C-alpha positions as a LaTeX table, in Angstrom:
\begin{tabular}{lrrr}
\hline
Residue & $x$ (\AA) & $y$ (\AA) & $z$ (\AA) \\
\hline
Met1 & $-8.31$ & 24.90 & $-0.94$ \\
Ser2 & $-7.78$ & 21.29 & 0.05 \\
Asp3 & $-8.25$ & 18.36 & $-2.29$ \\
Pro4 & $-10.60$ & 15.71 & $-0.84$ \\
Ile5 & $-8.74$ & 12.87 & $-2.61$ \\
His6 & $-5.38$ & 14.04 & $-1.25$ \\
Asp7 & $-6.92$ & 14.38 & 2.21 \\
Glu8 & $-8.37$ & 10.85 & 2.04 \\
Ile9 & $-5.03$ & 9.36 & 0.89 \\
Lys10 & $-3.20$ & 11.16 & 3.70 \\
Lys11 & $-5.81$ & 10.04 & 6.23 \\
Ile12 & $-5.49$ & 6.37 & 5.18 \\
Ile13 & $-1.67$ & 6.51 & 5.37 \\
Asp14 & $-1.63$ & 8.39 & 8.69 \\
Ser15 & $-4.33$ & 6.35 & 10.45 \\
Asn16 & $-3.20$ & 2.84 & 9.44 \\
Arg17 & 0.09 & 1.24 & 10.34 \\
Ile18 & 0.05 & $-0.63$ & 7.02 \\
Ala19 & $-1.77$ & 0.80 & 4.01 \\
Leu20 & $-1.95$ & $-0.61$ & 0.50 \\
Phe21 & $-3.16$ & 1.31 & $-2.52$ \\
Met22 & $-4.02$ & $-1.28$ & $-5.12$ \\
Lys23 & $-6.09$ & $-2.20$ & $-8.13$ \\
Gly24 & $-9.14$ & $-4.01$ & $-6.80$ \\
Thr25 & $-9.60$ & $-5.24$ & $-3.26$ \\
Pro26 & $-7.65$ & $-7.72$ & $-1.11$ \\
Glu27 & $-10.46$ & $-10.21$ & $-1.67$ \\
Met28 & $-10.51$ & $-9.59$ & $-5.43$ \\
Pro29 & $-7.32$ & $-8.00$ & $-6.76$ \\
Arg30 & $-7.63$ & $-6.70$ & $-10.32$ \\
Cys31 & $-3.98$ & $-7.07$ & $-11.27$ \\
Gly32 & $-1.23$ & $-9.56$ & $-10.58$ \\
Phe33 & 1.05 & $-7.01$ & $-8.92$ \\
Ser34 & $-1.65$ & $-6.01$ & $-6.43$ \\
Ala35 & $-2.37$ & $-9.70$ & $-5.78$ \\
Gly36 & 1.34 & $-10.27$ & $-5.15$ \\
Val37 & 1.55 & $-7.61$ & $-2.42$ \\
Val38 & $-1.66$ & $-8.89$ & $-0.79$ \\
Glu39 & $-0.19$ & $-12.41$ & $-0.82$ \\
Val40 & 3.00 & $-11.25$ & 0.95 \\
Leu41 & 1.05 & $-9.28$ & 3.57 \\
Lys42 & $-1.27$ & $-12.23$ & 4.24 \\
Lys43 & 1.74 & $-14.55$ & 4.55 \\
His44 & 2.89 & $-12.37$ & 7.47 \\
Asn45 & $-0.65$ & $-12.10$ & 8.93 \\
Ala46 & $-0.27$ & $-8.34$ & 8.61 \\
Pro47 & $-3.46$ & $-6.35$ & 9.19 \\
Phe48 & $-3.67$ & $-3.65$ & 6.54 \\
Ala49 & $-6.00$ & $-1.07$ & 5.10 \\
Ala50 & $-6.53$ & $-1.16$ & 1.36 \\
Met51 & $-7.81$ & 1.41 & $-1.09$ \\
Asp52 & $-8.89$ & 0.55 & $-4.62$ \\
Val53 & $-7.49$ & 3.13 & $-7.05$ \\
Leu54 & $-9.67$ & 2.02 & $-9.97$ \\
Pro55 & $-13.05$ & 3.67 & $-9.23$ \\
Asp56 & $-11.73$ & 7.19 & $-9.81$ \\
Pro57 & $-8.71$ & 7.89 & $-12.08$ \\
Arg58 & $-7.91$ & 10.97 & $-9.99$ \\
Ile59 & $-6.99$ & 8.75 & $-7.03$ \\
Arg60 & $-4.09$ & 7.32 & $-8.98$ \\
Gln61 & $-2.89$ & 10.75 & $-10.13$ \\
Val62 & $-3.08$ & 12.28 & $-6.67$ \\
Leu63 & $-1.46$ & 9.23 & $-5.04$ \\
Ser64 & 1.45 & 9.28 & $-7.50$ \\
Ala65 & 1.95 & 13.00 & $-6.85$ \\
Tyr66 & 1.72 & 12.41 & $-3.07$ \\
Ser67 & 4.23 & 9.54 & $-3.02$ \\
Asn68 & 6.36 & 10.54 & $-6.01$ \\
Trp69 & 5.97 & 6.92 & $-7.17$ \\
Pro70 & 4.40 & 6.27 & $-10.59$ \\
Thr71 & 3.06 & 2.73 & $-10.33$ \\
Ile72 & 0.36 & 0.83 & $-8.47$ \\
Pro73 & 0.33 & $-0.94$ & $-6.03$ \\
Gln74 & 1.95 & 1.21 & $-3.39$ \\
Leu75 & 2.60 & $-0.14$ & 0.10 \\
Phe76 & 3.09 & 2.19 & 3.05 \\
Ile77 & 4.26 & 0.99 & 6.45 \\
Gln78 & 4.07 & 3.47 & 9.32 \\
Gly79 & 3.60 & 6.32 & 6.86 \\
Lys80 & 6.66 & 5.45 & 4.77 \\
Leu81 & 6.40 & 4.34 & 1.16 \\
Ile82 & 7.94 & 0.88 & 0.82 \\
Gly83 & 7.25 & 0.50 & $-2.89$ \\
Gly84 & 5.44 & $-1.75$ & $-5.32$ \\
Cys85 & 5.21 & $-5.48$ & $-5.87$ \\
Asp86 & 8.79 & $-6.15$ & $-7.01$ \\
Ile87 & 10.29 & $-4.22$ & $-4.10$ \\
Val88 & 7.94 & $-5.83$ & $-1.57$ \\
Arg89 & 8.73 & $-9.32$ & $-2.87$ \\
Glu90 & 12.47 & $-8.64$ & $-2.91$ \\
Met91 & 12.44 & $-7.23$ & 0.63 \\
Asp92 & 10.40 & $-10.23$ & 1.76 \\
Ser93 & 12.81 & $-12.72$ & 0.19 \\
Lys94 & 15.77 & $-10.97$ & 1.89 \\
Gly95 & 13.99 & $-10.97$ & 5.26 \\
Glu96 & 13.82 & $-7.16$ & 5.31 \\
Leu97 & 10.04 & $-6.81$ & 5.25 \\
Lys98 & 9.11 & $-8.95$ & 8.26 \\
Pro99 & 10.82 & $-6.67$ & 10.84 \\
Leu100 & 9.04 & $-3.62$ & 9.38 \\
Ile101 & 5.69 & $-5.37$ & 9.62 \\
Glu102 & 6.40 & $-6.59$ & 13.16 \\
Ala103 & 7.46 & $-3.11$ & 14.28 \\
Ala104 & 4.31 & $-1.62$ & 12.75 \\
Met105 & 2.09 & $-4.15$ & 14.51 \\
Lys106 & 3.73 & $-3.41$ & 17.89 \\
Ser107 & 3.52 & 0.38 & 17.71 \\
\hline
\end{tabular}
């Protein structure tokens, strides 16, 4: 039997080049780490899909099991987990994130 939350998470990751699972929304993040990832993505004018994990605690559990990553936010680019806020910021500061975003926007 399939799990509708797992199926929705997989659908968002598979059907969007850049997907962010966060607390709150891009317009109103509900934690500083989520706001930090949104800020980096907006800096690069990266179009992304976002899913708020707060409405249903099961989303967070299923997402963490899916990605094998315990914390929120979680950024996926072209189906691959990039990581959370600290990793995204570090990759951005080293110039490693921009090529991933550009490649995702071209594909």
